[in-house]
C-alpha positions as CSV (number, residue, x, y, z in Angstrom):
1,M,10.3,19.9,-10.5
2,P,10.1,20.6,-14.2
3,V,11.0,17.9,-16.8
4,S,14.0,19.2,-18.7
5,F,15.0,18.2,-22.2
6,Q,18.4,18.3,-23.9
7,R,17.6,17.0,-27.4
8,V,14.0,17.9,-28.2
9,Y,13.3,20.5,-30.9
10,L,10.1,21.9,-32.3
11,E,10.4,21.3,-36.1
12,S,7.0,22.7,-37.2
13,A,3.6,23.8,-36.0
14,G,0.2,24.0,-37.5
15,Y,-3.4,24.6,-36.7
16,F,-6.9,24.1,-38.1
17,M,-9.8,26.5,-37.5
18,P,-13.1,25.2,-39.0
19,G,-15.3,27.5,-41.1
20,E,-15.1,31.2,-41.3
21,P,-14.5,33.5,-38.4
22,I,-17.8,34.2,-36.6
23,P,-18.1,37.7,-35.1
24,N,-20.0,38.5,-31.9
25,D,-23.1,39.7,-33.8
26,R,-23.5,36.4,-35.6
27,M,-23.1,34.1,-32.6
28,D,-26.8,33.7,-32.2
29,A,-27.1,31.8,-35.4
30,Y,-24.9,29.0,-33.8
31,I,-25.2,29.5,-30.1
32,A,-28.6,30.9,-29.6
33,P,-29.7,32.6,-26.3
34,L,-31.9,30.4,-24.3
35,N,-34.0,33.1,-22.6
36,R,-33.9,36.8,-21.6
37,M,-31.4,36.1,-18.9
38,S,-29.2,34.3,-21.4
39,E,-29.1,37.4,-23.6
40,R,-28.0,39.6,-20.7
41,I,-25.3,37.2,-19.7
42,K,-24.1,37.0,-23.3
43,R,-23.7,40.8,-23.5
44,R,-21.9,41.0,-20.2
45,I,-19.5,38.1,-21.0
46,L,-18.7,39.3,-24.5
47,A,-18.0,42.8,-23.2
48,E,-15.4,41.4,-20.8
49,N,-13.7,38.5,-22.6
50,G,-12.2,40.5,-25.5
51,I,-13.1,37.8,-28.1
52,L,-14.1,39.4,-31.4
53,T,-14.3,36.3,-33.6
54,R,-14.2,32.5,-33.2
55,H,-14.8,29.4,-35.2
56,Y,-17.4,26.6,-35.0
57,A,-17.4,23.2,-36.5
58,I,-21.2,23.2,-36.7
59,D,-23.4,25.1,-39.1
60,A,-26.2,27.4,-38.3
61,E,-28.6,24.5,-38.2
62,G,-26.5,22.7,-35.6
63,V,-25.2,20.1,-38.1
64,T,-21.7,18.9,-37.5
65,L,-19.4,19.8,-40.3
66,H,-16.2,18.4,-38.8
67,T,-15.7,15.9,-36.1
68,N,-13.2,16.6,-33.4
69,A,-10.9,13.9,-34.8
70,Q,-11.1,15.7,-38.2
71,L,-10.1,19.0,-36.6
72,A,-7.1,17.3,-35.0
73,A,-6.2,15.6,-38.3
74,G,-6.5,19.0,-40.1
75,A,-4.0,20.6,-37.7
76,I,-1.6,17.7,-38.1
77,R,-1.7,18.0,-41.9
78,D,-1.1,21.7,-41.7
79,C,1.8,21.1,-39.3
80,L,3.4,18.5,-41.7
81,R,2.8,20.7,-44.7
82,R,4.5,23.7,-43.2
83,G,7.5,21.6,-42.2
84,G,7.7,19.7,-45.5
85,A,7.5,16.5,-43.4
86,E,5.9,13.1,-44.1
87,L,3.5,11.5,-41.6
88,S,5.5,8.2,-42.1
89,R,8.3,9.8,-40.0
90,V,6.0,10.1,-36.9
91,S,6.2,7.1,-34.5
92,L,4.4,8.6,-31.5
93,L,1.1,10.5,-31.6
94,A,0.0,12.2,-28.3
95,S,-3.3,14.0,-28.1
96,G,-4.9,16.3,-25.5
97,S,-8.6,17.2,-25.3
98,S,-11.5,17.5,-22.9
99,G,-13.3,14.9,-25.1
100,G,-13.2,13.3,-28.5
101,D,-16.2,12.2,-30.6
102,A,-16.7,8.9,-28.8
103,L,-16.4,8.0,-25.1
104,M,-14.2,5.1,-26.2
105,P,-11.6,4.4,-27.6
106,G,-8.8,6.9,-26.9
107,F,-8.9,10.1,-28.8
108,A,-5.4,9.6,-30.2
109,N,-6.5,6.3,-31.7
110,M,-9.4,8.0,-33.4
111,I,-7.1,10.6,-34.9
112,Q,-4.7,8.0,-36.1
113,G,-7.7,6.3,-37.8
114,E,-8.8,9.6,-39.3
115,L,-5.4,10.1,-40.8
116,A,-5.2,6.4,-41.9
117,A,-1.7,6.6,-40.3
118,Q,0.8,3.8,-40.1
119,P,1.1,1.7,-36.9
120,M,2.6,3.9,-34.1
121,E,2.5,4.5,-30.4
122,T,-0.4,6.6,-29.2
123,H,-1.1,8.5,-26.0
124,S,-4.5,10.1,-25.2
125,V,-4.6,12.8,-22.5
126,H,-8.1,13.5,-21.2
127,G,-8.3,16.8,-19.3
128,I,-9.1,20.5,-20.0
129,C,-6.8,23.4,-20.8
130,A,-3.5,21.8,-19.7
131,A,-4.2,18.6,-21.6
132,G,-2.4,20.1,-24.6
133,V,0.7,20.7,-22.6
134,S,0.5,17.1,-21.2
135,A,0.4,15.9,-24.8
136,I,3.5,17.9,-25.7
137,Q,5.3,16.6,-22.6
138,A,4.4,13.0,-23.5
139,A,5.7,13.4,-27.0
140,A,8.9,15.2,-25.8
141,Q,9.7,12.5,-23.2
142,G,9.4,9.8,-25.9
143,I,12.0,11.6,-27.9
144,E,14.3,12.5,-24.9
145,L,14.3,8.8,-23.9
146,G,15.4,7.8,-27.4
147,A,12.3,5.7,-28.1
148,H,11.3,8.0,-31.0
149,R,13.0,10.3,-33.5
150,S,9.9,12.3,-34.3
151,A,6.6,12.7,-32.4
152,M,3.4,14.6,-33.0
153,A,1.5,16.4,-30.2
154,V,-2.0,17.6,-31.0
155,A,-4.8,19.2,-29.1
156,S,-8.3,19.7,-30.3
157,E,-11.6,20.9,-28.9
158,M,-15.1,21.0,-30.2
159,P,-17.5,22.3,-27.4
160,S,-20.0,23.9,-29.9
161,R,-22.0,20.6,-30.0
162,L,-22.7,21.1,-26.3
163,F,-23.9,24.7,-26.7
164,K,-26.6,24.2,-29.2
165,R,-30.0,25.5,-28.0
166,S,-31.6,22.1,-28.6
167,R,-29.3,20.7,-25.8
168,F,-31.4,22.7,-23.3
169,A,-34.9,21.7,-24.5
170,A,-35.2,19.0,-21.9
171,R,-34.8,21.6,-19.2
172,G,-37.3,24.0,-20.7
173,Y,-34.5,26.2,-22.0
174,E,-33.6,27.1,-18.4
175,T,-30.2,26.6,-16.8
176,D,-27.9,28.0,-14.2
177,F,-25.4,30.8,-14.6
178,D,-22.3,28.5,-14.5
179,S,-23.7,26.7,-17.6
180,H,-24.7,29.9,-19.4
181,F,-21.2,31.3,-18.9
182,L,-19.2,28.9,-21.1
183,R,-21.6,29.1,-24.0
184,W,-20.2,32.5,-24.8
185,M,-16.6,31.7,-24.0
186,L,-15.5,28.5,-25.8
187,S,-15.2,27.6,-29.5
188,D,-13.7,25.0,-31.8
189,G,-10.1,24.5,-33.2
190,A,-7.0,22.4,-33.1
191,G,-3.2,22.8,-33.0
192,A,-0.3,20.5,-33.6
193,L,3.4,20.5,-33.0
194,L,6.0,18.2,-34.7
195,L,8.9,17.5,-32.2
196,S,12.1,15.8,-33.3
197,D,15.5,14.9,-32.0
198,G,18.8,16.1,-33.5
199,T,18.9,19.7,-34.5
200,P,16.2,20.3,-37.2
201,M,15.7,23.9,-38.3
202,L,12.4,25.5,-37.5
203,A,10.0,25.6,-40.4
204,G,9.7,29.0,-41.9
205,A,12.7,30.4,-39.9
206,P,15.8,29.7,-42.0
207,G,19.0,29.5,-39.9
208,L,17.1,29.0,-36.6
209,R,16.0,26.0,-34.5
210,L,13.7,26.0,-31.5
211,K,14.6,24.0,-28.5
212,L,12.1,22.8,-25.8
213,K,14.0,23.4,-22.6
214,W,11.5,22.1,-20.1
215,V,7.8,21.5,-19.2
216,H,6.3,21.8,-15.7
217,Q,2.9,20.8,-14.6
218,R,1.3,20.6,-11.2
219,A,-2.2,19.7,-10.2
220,F,-3.9,20.9,-7.0
221,S,-7.1,18.8,-7.3
222,G,-6.8,17.6,-3.7
223,D,-6.9,21.1,-2.5
224,Y,-10.0,22.5,-4.2
225,P,-13.5,21.4,-5.4
226,V,-14.4,21.0,-9.0
227,C,-14.5,24.3,-10.9
228,M,-15.2,23.3,-14.5
229,Q,-17.0,20.1,-15.3
230,L,-19.2,18.1,-17.6
231,G,-21.1,15.1,-16.5
232,L,-22.1,16.2,-13.0
233,T,-25.3,17.9,-11.8
234,E,-25.2,21.5,-10.7
235,D,-24.7,20.5,-7.1
236,R,-22.1,17.9,-8.2
237,A,-24.0,15.2,-6.2
238,R,-24.7,12.9,-9.2
239,G,-22.9,11.8,-12.3
240,H,-24.5,11.4,-15.7
241,L,-24.1,7.6,-15.5
242,D,-26.1,7.5,-12.2
243,F,-29.3,8.3,-14.1
244,G,-31.7,5.8,-15.7
245,S,-31.1,7.2,-19.2
246,W,-29.3,9.9,-21.0
247,A,-32.5,11.8,-21.3
248,E,-32.9,11.9,-17.6
249,A,-29.3,13.0,-17.2
250,E,-29.8,15.8,-19.7
251,A,-33.1,16.9,-18.0
252,A,-31.2,17.1,-14.7
253,G,-28.5,19.2,-16.2
254,A,-25.8,16.6,-15.8
255,L,-24.8,17.0,-19.5
256,S,-24.3,20.8,-19.3
257,L,-20.7,22.1,-19.3
258,R,-20.2,24.4,-16.3
259,Q,-17.6,26.6,-14.7
260,D,-17.8,28.0,-11.1
261,I,-16.3,31.4,-11.7
262,R,-16.3,32.1,-8.0
263,L,-13.4,29.8,-7.6
264,L,-11.3,31.3,-10.4
265,P,-9.3,33.7,-8.2
266,H,-7.7,30.7,-6.4
267,L,-6.5,29.4,-9.8
268,F,-4.4,32.5,-10.5
269,D,-3.0,32.4,-6.9
270,I,-1.8,28.9,-7.6
271,G,-0.4,29.8,-11.0
272,I,1.6,32.7,-9.7
273,H,2.9,30.7,-6.7
274,E,4.2,27.9,-9.1
275,Y,5.7,30.6,-11.4
276,A,7.5,32.2,-8.4
277,G,8.9,28.8,-7.5
278,L,10.2,28.3,-11.0
279,V,11.9,31.7,-10.8
280,R,13.2,31.0,-7.3
281,D,14.7,27.7,-8.5
282,G,16.3,29.2,-11.6
283,W,14.2,27.5,-14.2
284,V,13.1,30.8,-15.7
285,D,14.3,34.4,-15.4
286,P,11.5,37.0,-16.1
287,K,14.2,39.4,-17.4
288,R,15.2,36.9,-20.1
289,V,11.7,36.1,-21.3
290,D,11.2,37.8,-24.7
291,H,7.8,36.4,-25.5
292,F,5.1,35.4,-22.9
293,L,2.2,33.3,-24.3
294,C,-0.4,33.1,-21.6
295,H,-3.6,31.2,-22.1
296,Y,-6.0,33.4,-20.2
297,S,-9.6,32.6,-21.0
298,S,-10.8,36.2,-20.9
299,E,-9.0,39.5,-21.3
300,K,-10.7,40.4,-18.0
301,F,-8.0,38.2,-16.3
302,I,-5.0,40.1,-17.8
303,P,-4.9,42.7,-15.0
304,V,-5.4,39.9,-12.4
305,V,-2.3,38.0,-13.7
306,E,-0.3,41.2,-14.1
307,D,-1.1,42.4,-10.6
308,L,-0.2,39.1,-9.0
309,M,3.1,39.0,-10.9
310,A,3.8,42.6,-9.9
311,K,3.2,41.9,-6.3
312,A,5.6,39.1,-6.5
313,D,8.1,41.4,-8.2
314,L,8.3,38.9,-11.1
315,S,6.6,41.0,-13.8
316,I,7.0,40.3,-17.5
317,P,6.4,43.6,-19.4
318,R,3.0,43.7,-21.1
319,E,4.6,44.4,-24.5
320,R,6.2,41.0,-24.4
321,W,2.8,39.2,-24.0
322,W,1.3,37.7,-27.1
323,S,-2.2,36.2,-27.6
324,N,-4.6,35.4,-30.4
325,L,-7.6,35.1,-28.1
326,A,-9.4,38.0,-29.8
327,W,-9.6,36.5,-33.3
328,R,-9.2,32.7,-32.6
329,G,-11.3,32.4,-29.5
330,N,-10.8,30.2,-26.5
331,T,-10.2,26.6,-27.7
332,G,-9.4,25.0,-24.4
333,A,-6.6,22.5,-24.6
334,A,-5.9,23.5,-28.2
335,S,-5.4,27.2,-27.3
336,I,-1.7,27.1,-26.4
337,L,-0.8,25.0,-29.5
338,V,-2.9,27.2,-31.8
339,M,-1.3,30.3,-30.1
340,L,2.2,29.0,-30.4
341,A,1.7,27.9,-34.0
342,E,0.3,31.3,-35.1
343,F,3.0,33.1,-33.2
344,L,5.7,31.2,-35.0
345,H,4.1,31.9,-38.3
346,T,3.9,35.6,-37.8
347,K,6.9,36.6,-35.7
348,T,10.5,37.0,-36.7
349,L,12.7,35.4,-34.0
350,K,16.3,35.9,-33.1
351,P,18.9,33.5,-31.6
352,G,18.8,33.6,-27.8
353,E,15.2,34.6,-27.5
354,Q,13.0,32.7,-25.0
355,I,9.4,31.9,-25.3
356,F,7.6,31.2,-22.0
357,C,4.2,29.6,-22.0
358,Y,1.7,29.5,-19.1
359,V,-1.6,27.5,-19.1
360,P,-3.9,27.6,-16.0
361,E,-6.5,24.9,-16.0
362,S,-9.7,25.4,-14.1
363,G,-11.1,21.9,-14.1
364,R,-9.9,21.1,-10.7
365,F,-7.0,23.5,-10.7
366,M,-3.8,22.8,-12.5
367,A,-0.9,24.9,-13.8
368,A,1.3,24.1,-16.8
369,Y,4.4,25.9,-18.1
370,M,6.9,25.5,-21.0
371,L,10.1,27.3,-21.9
372,L,11.5,27.3,-25.5
373,E,14.7,28.9,-26.6
374,V,15.7,30.0,-30.1
375,E,19.1,28.9,-31.3
376,A,21.2,29.6,-34.4
377,A,21.2,26.6,-36.7
378,D,25.0,26.7,-37.0
379,A,25.6,26.8,-33.3
380,A,26.7,23.7,-31.5
381,P,24.0,22.0,-29.5
382,V,24.0,23.3,-26.0
383,A,23.2,20.9,-23.1
384,V,20.9,22.1,-20.3
385,A,22.9,24.5,-18.2
386,P,22.8,24.3,-14.4
387,R,20.0,26.3,-12.9
388,A,21.1,29.8,-12.3
389,A,20.6,31.7,-9.0
390,A,17.2,33.1,-8.8
391,A,16.4,36.8,-8.6
392,P,15.3,38.3,-5.3
393,D,11.6,38.1,-4.6
394,D,10.6,40.5,-1.9
395,D,6.8,40.4,-1.8
396,L,5.4,37.0,-2.6
397,V,1.7,36.9,-2.0
398,I,1.2,33.2,-2.3
399,A,4.5,31.7,-1.0
400,P,6.2,30.3,2.0
401,P,6.7,32.8,4.9
402,H,10.2,33.5,3.6
403,D,11.2,33.0,0.0
404,P,14.7,31.5,-0.5
405,A,15.4,33.9,-3.3
406,A,15.4,36.7,-0.8
407,A,17.6,34.9,1.7
408,P,20.5,36.8,3.3
409,E,23.9,35.3,2.6
410,G,24.2,31.8,4.0
411,L,20.5,31.2,4.6
412,G,19.4,30.1,1.2
413,A,19.6,26.3,1.9
414,L,17.8,26.7,5.2
415,L,14.9,28.7,3.7
416,T,14.7,26.3,0.8
417,E,14.2,23.3,3.1
418,L,11.7,25.2,5.2
419,A,9.8,26.3,2.1
420,A,9.4,22.6,1.1
421,I,8.1,21.8,4.6
422,W,5.7,24.8,4.4
423,H,4.4,23.9,1.0
424,D,3.4,20.4,2.1
425,Y,1.9,21.7,5.3
426,R,-0.1,24.3,3.5
427,S,-1.5,21.7,1.1
428,C,-2.4,19.4,3.9
429,V,-4.1,22.1,5.9
430,W,-6.1,23.1,2.7
431,R,-7.6,19.6,2.7
432,T,-8.6,19.4,6.4
433,P,-12.3,19.1,7.2
434,L,-12.3,22.6,8.7
435,V,-10.9,24.4,5.7
436,R,-13.0,22.3,3.3
437,Q,-16.1,23.5,5.1
438,I,-14.9,27.1,4.9
439,R,-14.1,26.8,1.2
440,E,-17.3,25.1,0.3
441,R,-19.4,27.6,2.2
442,R,-20.6,25.0,4.7
443,F,-19.2,26.8,7.7
444,A,-21.8,28.3,10.1
445,V,-21.5,30.4,13.3
446,P,-21.6,27.3,15.6
447,D,-18.6,25.9,13.7
448,Y,-16.7,29.2,14.1
449,L,-17.4,29.2,17.8
450,N,-16.3,25.6,18.2
451,W,-13.0,26.5,16.4
452,M,-12.5,29.6,18.6
453,E,-13.1,27.5,21.8
454,Q,-10.2,25.2,20.9
455,W,-7.9,27.9,19.5
456,V,-8.1,30.5,22.3
457,P,-6.3,28.3,24.9
458,Q,-3.7,27.4,22.3
459,V,-3.0,31.1,21.5
460,R,-2.8,31.8,25.2
461,E,0.2,29.5,25.6
462,G,2.2,31.2,22.8
463,S,3.8,33.9,24.8
464,L,4.4,31.5,27.7
465,W,6.5,28.9,25.9
466,M,8.4,31.7,24.1
467,R,9.3,33.3,27.4
468,E,10.2,29.9,28.8
469,G,12.5,29.3,25.8
470,A,14.1,32.7,26.2
471,A,14.8,31.9,29.8
472,S,16.5,28.7,28.8
473,L,19.0,30.5,26.5
474,S,22.6,30.7,27.8
475,E,24.9,33.8,27.8
476,P,25.9,33.7,24.1
477,Y,22.2,34.0,23.1
478,Q,21.2,36.9,25.3
479,M,20.5,39.2,22.3
480,L,18.2,36.5,21.0
481,A,16.5,36.1,24.4
482,S,15.9,39.9,24.4
483,L,14.4,39.7,20.8
484,I,12.1,36.8,21.8
485,G,11.1,38.7,24.9
486,V,9.9,41.6,22.8
487,H,8.0,39.3,20.5
488,A,6.4,37.5,23.5
489,G,5.4,40.8,25.0
490,E,3.6,41.9,21.9
491,E,1.6,38.6,21.8
492,Q,0.9,38.1,25.5
493,N,-2.6,39.6,25.2
494,D,-3.5,38.3,21.8
495,F,-5.6,35.5,23.3
496,N,-7.8,38.2,24.9
497,I,-8.5,39.7,21.5
498,L,-9.4,36.3,20.2
499,F,-11.6,35.5,23.2
500,G,-13.3,38.9,22.7
501,D,-14.1,38.0,19.1
502,Y,-15.5,34.7,20.3
503,R,-17.8,36.4,22.7
504,K,-18.9,39.0,20.1
505,A,-19.8,36.1,17.8
506,G,-22.1,34.7,20.4
507,G,-19.8,32.4,22.3
508,A,-21.4,31.2,25.5
509,V,-18.3,30.2,27.6
510,E,-17.6,33.2,30.0
511,K,-14.2,32.1,31.4
512,I,-11.1,31.4,29.3
513,E,-10.1,28.8,31.8
514,D,-13.1,26.7,30.9
515,L,-11.9,26.3,27.3
516,R,-10.0,23.1,26.2
517,R,-7.6,22.5,23.4
518,N,-8.2,19.6,21.1
519,P,-5.8,16.6,21.0
520,G,-3.7,18.2,18.3
521,G,-3.5,21.4,20.3
522,E,-2.6,19.5,23.4
523,A,0.2,17.6,21.6
524,L,1.6,20.8,20.1
525,N,1.4,22.7,23.4
526,A,3.2,19.8,25.3
527,Y,5.9,19.6,22.5
528,L,6.6,23.3,22.6
529,H,6.8,23.6,26.4
530,G,9.0,20.6,26.6
531,L,11.4,21.9,24.0
532,A,11.4,25.4,25.6
533,A,12.5,23.9,28.9
534,T,15.7,22.4,27.3
535,R,19.1,24.3,27.2
536,D,19.4,26.7,24.3
537,P,16.2,25.6,22.4
538,I,17.0,27.5,19.2
539,G,14.9,25.0,17.3
540,L,11.9,27.0,18.5
541,L,12.5,29.3,15.6
542,G,11.3,26.5,13.4
543,A,8.0,26.4,15.4
544,I,7.6,30.2,15.0
545,Y,8.2,29.9,11.3
546,I,5.2,27.6,10.9
547,I,2.9,29.3,13.5
548,E,3.5,32.9,12.4
549,G,3.4,31.7,8.7
550,T,0.0,30.3,9.3
551,G,-1.2,33.7,10.5
552,Q,0.5,35.5,7.6
553,R,-0.4,33.1,4.7
554,I,-3.3,30.8,5.5
555,V,-5.5,33.1,7.7
556,P,-5.7,35.9,5.1
557,A,-6.8,33.4,2.5
558,L,-9.6,32.1,4.7
559,L,-10.7,35.4,6.1
560,P,-12.7,36.6,3.1
561,L,-14.5,33.2,2.9
562,L,-15.3,33.4,6.6
563,K,-16.7,36.9,6.2
564,A,-18.8,35.8,3.3
565,S,-20.2,32.8,5.0
566,L,-20.8,34.1,8.6
567,K,-23.3,36.9,9.3
568,L,-21.2,38.4,12.1
569,P,-20.2,42.0,12.9
570,P,-16.7,43.1,11.6
571,D,-15.3,43.3,15.2
572,A,-15.9,39.5,15.5
573,F,-12.8,39.0,13.2
574,R,-10.3,41.4,14.9
575,F,-7.7,38.8,15.8
576,L,-7.7,37.3,12.3
577,E,-7.4,40.8,10.7
578,Y,-4.6,41.7,13.1
579,H,-2.5,38.7,12.5
580,G,-2.9,38.8,8.7
581,H,-1.1,42.2,8.8
582,N,1.1,42.0,11.9
583,D,2.7,38.6,11.3
584,E,4.6,40.2,8.4
585,Q,6.6,42.2,10.9
586,H,7.0,39.2,13.2
587,L,8.5,37.2,10.3
588,S,11.0,39.9,9.6
589,R,12.0,39.8,13.2
590,W,12.3,36.0,12.8
591,L,14.8,36.4,10.1
592,A,17.0,38.6,12.3
593,A,16.8,36.0,15.0
594,V,17.9,33.2,12.7
595,E,20.9,35.3,11.6
596,M,21.8,35.7,15.3
597,V,21.6,32.0,15.9
598,M,23.7,31.1,12.9
599,A,26.4,33.5,14.0
600,V,26.7,31.8,17.4
601,E,25.8,28.1,16.8
602,G,27.2,27.4,13.4
603,Q,25.1,27.1,10.3
604,A,24.8,23.3,9.9
605,R,23.8,22.5,13.5
606,A,21.5,25.5,13.9
607,A,19.8,24.8,10.6
608,R,19.1,21.2,11.5
609,Q,17.5,22.1,14.8
610,I,15.3,24.7,13.2
611,I,14.3,22.4,10.3
612,D,13.5,19.5,12.5
613,T,11.4,21.6,14.9
614,A,9.5,23.2,11.9
615,R,8.7,19.7,10.6
616,H,7.4,18.5,14.0
617,T,5.4,21.7,14.5
618,A,3.8,21.5,11.1
619,A,2.7,17.9,11.8
620,L,1.3,18.8,15.2
621,Y,-0.4,22.1,14.0
622,L,-1.9,20.0,11.2
623,M,-3.3,17.6,13.8
624,Q,-4.8,20.6,15.5
625,F,-6.5,21.7,12.3
626,Q,-7.7,18.1,11.6
627,N,-9.4,17.9,15.0
628,V,-11.1,21.3,15.1
629,T,-14.4,20.0,13.7
630,E,-14.8,17.8,16.8
631,R,-16.7,19.2,19.8
632,M,-14.6,19.6,23.0
633,P,-16.1,19.6,26.5
634,H,-15.9,22.8,28.5
635,G,-14.1,22.9,31.8
636,S,-17.3,23.8,33.6
637,N,-18.9,20.6,32.5
638,T,-16.1,18.2,33.5
């Protein structure tokens, strides 16, 4: 849930960009190509990222002209100057960066020392792109809690020192693509925001004040491998401190900044999913957003973000987007502060306008968001309003099987609780050994066959427990029984498709009867059959929500990875392809079934049965996923 603020205002903003703007044709003087491949990579990346000029805090000889702490101090001085404020007012300094000039002490303390600032509270956030938002949140929370009247948030980056050609001498001027990539993407700079309580006017905007309404951050580091890193070898097997010396670490490539661009599509899926949740829960309304400040690292990703937002029916018109990437470059954690500061210096704002900021972080995947709103200075301070009803969302790509915003009347609470169960379930599944192997490209054909051997008998039971449940429904539920019968009829032969895929992939077991479910599958099967045998087992709709949702959401995400890892013919994936498309129709039918149940049973009792069964099914299906990597004996061998 976002952290909301009622008394935090942005008083002024500033930035500091070292040196003159460096156009693309002068980059070689600072970040020289390493070899012929490097030159080709450079041309390709510059053609895609849309950056025309950037700034470096080193000179053409590689000599440091400004430390990172000096960049941050320069942004703070600019911020204070623009606001006509004194540093003595600031009692909290929060910094964000991927790294200061020293490994210790904290970066905020180094900035305080550079400013020769008075004693104050400091807070150093070490991260990547979202670290700037974390610094803003820390400063805002200090004000909201009443511990501080004014706080400074600053973010500063200086990656140019890592990109000098001399850094690669120990490796013979050879390196991997992931290390090449960022040399032509990142540059130096710093941004700062002065936050205050009360209702100060926004510097440079007479008659206006700018309220910070909320900040939302969420990390998914447990779900994905490292994407952007400094300090690990290319294979991530050793850290820089594991070597006998810094020279050995540098020669092994452990001191090269890398980004695995193959993982980036997942980052945008996560970001849009979180954004959709903010809309669903009423924290932001796309129609009310007047200015969208998105920290994309390359203009290549603009259509990616636009497409995902469009598919979710949550688009913000392109004319409302604003970025200074082209002339300020990508400055990591500082980017959103530099962007916001320059935006405020160059745009004329009006009361009621909203500024929505989005920062995806690729380190180990994180998404950060902020919402600010312009107020008239003579207007009475407005407390945070209750969250409004969310706009409908008909086509979420990365979302629970049914989004609460699209719920028919009376089903919103049920779908909201189911969505929470789903989100936890999906995250847990994403961290199981099976899915980790698939995501990390360690999944081979024998692993696929082992999975199928355990899954086929589970799928075989699906139509059986559904028919059993339909037979247990009493007279008031006969329409529901008929609907379940249709569904079971459509799926009764699905296990044969899956078994055929298994055989085409090289599976050796010839009879389905010889296959065995793993312990999780056995537990799930026993639970569903036991529930189906009870009178009016309407809770089975909760089980269908999880099972069909897995086919609609998780399987399509895994299928491209499976195809990329396994050298198998296309017809070895027929079942996975089929369910990725067909389960959409099944889930629409599920919604109709829930409406029938609610009309007969009463909403509160029916909803509780569905929710409880969904929770139990998610736990058991997760157990099935967790046990898949174990080898099960075949019936013919027992």
